[in-house]
C-alpha positions in Angstrom: 140.9 94.8 148.0 144.1 97.3 145.7 142.3 100.1 145.9 144.2 103.2 144.6 143.6 107.3 144.9 144.4 110.2 142.8 145.1 113.3 143.0 147.3 116.7 143.5 146.2 117.1 139.3 145.0 120.9 138.6 145.3 124.0 136.5 149.0 125.6 135.7 150.8 127.6 133.2 153.5 126.5 130.6 156.5 126.4 132.1 155.1 125.1 135.7 155.1 122.4 137.9 152.4 119.5 140.6 153.3 116.5 141.4 150.3 114.1 141.4 150.2 111.5 144.0 148.4 108.3 144.0 147.4 106.7 147.1 147.7 102.8 148.0 146.6 100.5 150.3 145.5 96.3 149.6 149.1 95.9 148.2 152.8 95.9 148.1 154.5 97.7 146.5 157.6 95.5 146.8 155.2 92.8 144.9 153.4 95.2 142.5 154.6 97.5 139.5 153.0 101.0 139.3 152.4 103.8 136.5 151.1 106.4 135.2 148.7 106.8 132.6 146.9 109.4 131.2 143.9 110.5 128.2 144.1 113.2 126.4 141.1 115.1 126.0 138.7 114.1 123.3 139.9 110.8 123.0 137.5 108.8 125.3 139.6 106.1 124.5 142.6 106.3 124.7 145.0 105.7 128.1 149.1 106.6 126.6 151.4 105.0 129.5 153.5 106.8 130.5 155.6 106.4 133.2 156.2 103.1 135.0 157.9 101.7 138.7 159.1 98.1 139.1 158.1 97.7 142.6 160.6 95.1 143.3 163.9 97.3 142.7 162.4 100.4 142.2 163.6 100.5 138.5 161.9 103.1 135.8 161.2 103.9 132.6 159.4 106.8 130.5 158.4 107.4 128.0 160.1 110.2 124.8 157.1 113.0 125.2 157.7 113.3 129.4 161.4 112.5 130.0 163.1 114.0 132.3 160.6 116.2 132.9 158.2 113.8 134.7 159.5 111.3 137.9 157.9 108.6 139.2 158.5 107.9 142.9 157.6 107.0 146.2 157.4 106.8 149.1 156.9 103.5 151.0 156.0 104.0 153.9 152.9 106.5 153.1 151.7 103.5 150.5 152.2 106.8 148.1 152.7 107.0 144.5 154.0 110.6 143.3 154.5 111.6 140.2 156.3 114.9 139.5 155.8 116.6 136.3 157.5 119.7 135.9 158.1 122.2 132.5 154.4 121.4 131.9 153.4 121.8 128.4 149.7 121.9 126.8 149.7 119.0 125.6 150.5 117.3 128.8 146.8 118.6 130.0 144.7 115.3 130.4 143.6 112.9 132.7 145.7 111.1 135.0 146.0 107.5 136.5 147.5 105.6 138.0 147.3 102.0 137.8 149.0 98.6 139.6 149.9 95.3 138.5 150.9 92.3 140.3 154.5 90.8 139.9 157.3 92.6 137.0 155.9 92.7 133.7 153.7 96.1 133.1 156.7 97.7 132.8 157.4 96.0 129.7 153.6 96.4 127.9 152.8 100.0 130.2 153.3 101.7 126.4 151.0 99.4 124.3 147.7 98.6 125.4 148.5 96.1 128.4 146.2 97.1 130.7 147.1 96.8 134.5 144.5 95.5 136.4 144.0 97.9 139.4 143.3 101.8 137.9 142.8 105.1 140.3 139.8 107.6 139.0 141.9 109.6 137.4 143.0 113.4 138.4 143.2 116.4 135.8 146.2 118.3 134.8 145.0 121.0 132.6 148.1 123.5 131.4 147.1 126.4 129.9 149.7 128.4 127.1 
């Protein structure tokens, strides 16, 4: 059974950093793609894809709003996916989710309406001004 569990959220001042972790189980990184999504306050039905990693070759992708500030990485030995978030802004306030899909298609479609098969429950990130 595929499971994803996020941690590492919290309250931080603008300009600060946080590192989110996603503990994964039930699948091999090489066979899946992993993405981070977020849902901002007041947007209950909108989840924004912000970063993706292709498990088979490690290629990464970021949306413009986080490019240069956020970094996705994995620790395969620990079954962890990280999202390092630097220079945080108040508009980064959201619930952050990790998600996974078999194969490589996720990183082509994660910024659209496509919904991966597997999701964590999310972790809250609040950035104060």
